N, C-alpha and C positions, 0 to 999 in steps of 0.2 A: 354710645347708646344716644339714639332721639332727643330733642327734649322735649317730647310729643308720643306720648304712648297713648294707644287706645285703650287696655285694662291693665290699671294703674292697682289693685289687689288690696285695696284699699289703704293706701303710701301717698301720698303728696313729699313733693321735694324744692326747696328754696336755695335760690345760692342771696347769701347776702354778701356783702360787698363792704367793706371800711377802708378801702382806701379814699387814702388824702384827710382820714380824718387823726390825728396829732393826739396823742397819748391817752393823755384826759379824758381825754371826749370817751376814745374807744375805751379806757377802761370802766367810766360808767355805762357805755351799751354791752360790755361782758357780762357786769353785775347783774341790772336787770335781764338781762336774755338766760342769764347759767343759772338765778332761781324761777322764771318762767320754765327754763324745761326740766327744772328739779321738780318742780309743783302737778307738773306733767304725765314723766316721767320720770318714779323715783331712785328705778335702779338704775337706770345713766347716768343720774348723778354720787351713786355707791363705789 
């Protein structure tokens, strides 16, 4: 799929790279991202 799409249909996409993060830094970011995601999309956390 092309990264440029004319009709997004109300959706968005992001690519987050954790390349190069050590395990401790990855864990901090994963915890924050999981909390953010669960607050906005509770059904996805179930």
